[in-house]
N, C-alpha and C positions, 0 to 999 in steps of 0.2 A: 504493500499499499504506499511505503513512503517514495518508493521509483514513482508510482502514479502521482504523488502531490508534488513533487518536484516537476514532474513533467507540466501537469495543470497549472502549478505556480508560474511557471515560465511562458504558459500561454495566456497568462491573465491580461495581458494588454490586447492581444488578438480576441479574447473574448470580449472585451469593451467595444473594439472596433467593430466586430460585426453586432454588437448590442445597439450601437449608435446606428448602424447603416438600418437596421430594422425599425427603432426608435423613430427617426426621421423620416418616415413614411407614414402618412396619415392611414391609418387602417380600421377605422371605426367600422362599426357592422353594414354602415351605409356607404361605406366608401369602397365598393367594389375592386376598383384600378388597382389602391391601395394595398388591400388583401392580395390580390392575385399577385402581385408585385412581391410581398414579402414571401408570398409560397413558392414562387419562382426562385428566390435567393435561397431558400431551406432546402427546396428540392434539389437544388445544384449541390448544395453541402452533403445532403444526404447519398447523392450517385457519387461522390470523390469517395465517401466511406463503403462505397461496394454495395449501396441499395437499389433494387429495382424500384422505379419510382412510376408513379402513377397521377397525373392530376384529372380529380373529378369534377367536370365542369357543371358550373350553375348559371342561371340566366340573371336572377335579381340580386343573390346573394353572392357572396365570396366563395371561390373555387374551393374544393377540399384538396389535400395531397396526403395519399397513400402510399407508404414504401415498406418492403420488405426484404430481409436479409436473411439468409440460411445460417444454422449455427450447431451447437452440439446438442443431441439429444432431440426429442418430439416436442416436448412442450415449450409454447412459446412466450415470449414476454411483449407484453403492449405498449408501448410507450404513447401517452397521448396528450396532445396540445392543442391549443387553438391559435388562429392567424388574426383573429379580429380584436379589435378592444371597444370600449366604451367613448370613445372621444371622436368627436366628430371633424369633418375636413377643414383645415386651417389650423386647427391646434398646433401642429407643429413648427407653423410659423410662428406663433405667439412663445410657446416656451419649448424648443428643441432639446435634444438630448443635451446635457452637461455633467460634468461630475465635479463636485465641491467636496474635496477632503475624501472620506469614506463613503460618501452617499452620490450616488448617480440619479438624475433626476430625468424625467419626458414621460409623454404622454403612453403607457403600456408598458413603460420599462420593467414593470413586477409583475403586471397582469395582460399577457406572462410571455412578454417577449425575453426577460432575464431566463425564464424556465426552458425557452425553445433552445437559447444558447448552451445553457447548462446541459441539456441533453445533448445536442451536438457536440459537445467537446467531450462528456463521458464517453461516447462512442468513439470519439477520434482518440481519446486517450488509452482505452481498451485495443483499438485498432493497430495504433501504433506501437505500442509495448506486446503485441503479439499476444493478447490474453483470449482465452476461449471463452465465448459466450452462448447463451441458447439463440434459437431463431428469434429474430426481432421484429417486430411489426411496428410501425410509426403511422398514428393519424394526425393530422393537424386539421382542425375544424374551421370552417370558414364562416359559421354562423352562431358560434357558442354564446356569445353575449344578447341574442336574442331566443336564446333557448335550444340551438341546436336541431331545430326543426327538420332542417332538411339532412343535417348530418347524422342524425340518431339511428337511422337503419345500418348505416357504414359502421358507426362504433361499433353496433350491436353485434354485427356482423365478424368484425374482429375479434372483439370480446370473446366471443363463443368459440373462436379457434385457439384461443389463448388460456394459459394456466394464470398468470399474474399481469396484473397492470400497475403502471406507476404514471402518475399523473401530475403534469410539471406546474401547476398552479402556486403561487408564491406562498411562503411561509410567514406568520407573524413572528417567530422566533428562532435562532439558531439552532435549536434542538428539538423543533416541532416537527411533526408528521401527521397528516389529517386521516382519521379513521371513521368520522363520521360527519356526515353533512345532513341538514334540512331538505326535504323536497321542497320544489318552487311549481308555483303556477302562475298562468297571465290571463287575465282576463279584461276584453275592450267594451267598455258600456257606452251605450248611446240612449240619451234620453231626448225625447219628442215632446216639445210643448206645442204652445200656438202663440205666434207674433202679434202684437198689439202695442199701440203707443202707450207708455206709462200713465199717460192721464186720459186713457179712452173711457169714456163714461159709462160704456156697457159692460166695461169689466171681462171683455172675452179672452184676454191673454191668459197664457199659463205659463210661469216660467221656469224652464229647463232649469237653469243654474240654480233656481231654490231648491228643487229636486234635488239636483245634486249635491247641494250643500248637506240636505238631510241624509243622502246616500253615504257620503263620508263619513260622517259621525256613526251611522248606524253599522256601516261594514268595518272600520277601525274599531269597534267596539268589540268585533267579534275576537280581537287579540287576546290571548292568555297565555302570558310567559311560564304558568305553571303546568300546563296542559302541552305546551310546544306550539303556539300557533301565532301567527304575526300577519296580519291584514293590514297593509298600507296602500293608500291613493296619494301620486305624488305628481303624476302628469295629468292635467286636466284643461279643458277649453269649454268655452261656451258664450253663445250670445252673438248678436250681428251689429249693435250700435249702442251708444250709451241710452239713448232716450226709447231704446224698443225693448219689450218684453221678450226675454231670450226664447226663441222658438227650439232650439238644440243647444245641448251639453254632451261633451264628451268626456270619458277618464280612461284609465289604464288602471288596473288592480292589481297589484302585488301580492302573492299569497305564500307564506312558508307553514312548512309543516314538518315537525321534528322527526314523528313515525310514522311509519310507513301504514300501520293498522288505523290511523286516524284520517288517511287521505281522502276515503270516500266520503266521510261525515263531513269533514271540512268543506269539500267541494259543494256539497247538498248545502250548506248552510250559507255560504257564499252567493249560490245562485238564488236561495229563498229571498236573501235581503237583497241583492241587487236586483231581482227580477219585480219586486212588491213595491207598487207607486203608493207615494205618501201623499199624491196631489192628485185631485179628482183630475181626468182628460189627459194625465201623462201616458204616453207609450213609451216600451222599454224595449231596447234590443241587447242582449248579452251574447257574447263570443268568447270562446277560450277554455280552457280546463288546466288542472294540474297536469304538466308535461314533465317534469324531472323528478323523480321517485327518489325519497332519501336515502343517504348511503349508508348503509348500516353493516358494523362489522359481523365478520364470519369466525367460525372455527380456523377456515383456510386464510383470512385476514389476520389471525392471531399468529399462525406459523410465519407468514410473511414478515411479522413485525417481529418475532424472535429474532429473523434472519437479519433485518436491517438494523435492531437495537445491537447485536455483535458486530456489525462492521461501525456501527456508531462508536462502540468503545474503542475498536482499534483506530480510530481518528480523532479520538477526543470529543465525540459528539453524545450527550447523554439523553439520547431520544424520549420525546414524551409525547404519545399518542393525545389527540385533541380533537373536539368537536368544532365546526363552524357553521354558522347560520347561512351561509353562502354556496348555494350549488356548484356542481360542475359536472363535465362528463364523466367524471368517475362516478357520479351517481346511477349512470347507466350499467357500467362494467359491473358494480358491486350489486347491483339488482340482479344480474345474472349470476350470480354467486361466485364471480373471479375474485381472487384475492387482491385486493386493492389497497394502494398507501397513496394518497395525496398530499398535496402542498409540498410537494418535493422542490419547489425552486426557491429562489434565493429570498434572504430575509426582506419583507416590504413593508412600507410605512405607509400610512393613509391610503390605500388601495382604492383606486376608481377616485381620488381628489387631485385639485389642481397641485398637490403639493407630492403626489404619490413619487416615491424613491425608494432604491434597494441600497442596503449594505452591500458596498463593494467588496469589502473582506469575508462575506458570507458567498459569493461566487464558486471559489476553489473547495472551499470544505465542503457545500451542497453538492457540487458537481462529483466529487470524489464520494459521497454518499450514494449516489446515482450508480456512479462505475461500480464502487465496491458491491452493491447489493446483486446488479447484473453479472459481475464475476462469480458471485457465489451461487447463482440459480442452477447451473448445470449439475452441481453437485448436490443441490437440494431436491432436484426432480429424481 
């Protein structure tokens, strides 16, 4: 492991160079061109490492990248990452990649371009040092931040062919690995009222924005930290003009559920509350569902965690399994019973905020952890 640590330490500047290249491309979920460009860069890196690479085209969202490389044994390792970020076009121009001391900043630097760089250099170190690995499958999702709706069938296909999965989402601390995540759902709510002037003497107007305000309070009251339910309404629009009673209003509803057994009941309750009108004459349309199951640990996960813990001790990381409320593509692999460890990426602070940043000092140890786990898997099989 010390030889590999030395190799990766010598490559840290290269890692930062690739990270800068990726971060300085706008690749928000609605920036298809940028996502596809990032995918092309990563695809070329994987080809250099001996992978057979396929681009899976999408029309409206970013393309996905799938890559495979044979190895020792029949049991496959699945490395999961995503190419899109939450940041809209133009963000890079406002705050491009920069390094300040031990911190590297930029849109998507942690979620999850840093994890992609770690994955590439873990594979690079293993190949360069002639270290045996199991067969490896890599899948880079083009629409993860909007639910992996198009990517999910491909992710599940790769998972079914695999024994283990490592997910390159960022980590909140140097010693953390994620073994549990909450399930996620997204709903689109449209409320139809009736337009009228605010001073209309006949009072024929029906205010869709008022209905939405009541809905927000009712929906968010479904949150219960004790049972593990979180309902949030953070994106809303409504109305046509200041002096016109709003004929329509719209909202996106975010739903988080801690345990799989609660998913159906929570979804039913959200539909009931969102679909019931408070004001007479209101008409409601509701689309969406719970799309990402909770990631729950199994006995298989425990075995992979023990192996990772042993690797951690060798490289002076005291690994701690943690739970995260945010979902990931690891939710899909874990739901199929695949041994899954998530949060394998760099230490990241303020994820998805304007000050998102990673600890540069975490790049080499966390990359070494991925490489060490991968190295151990053929004998574990």
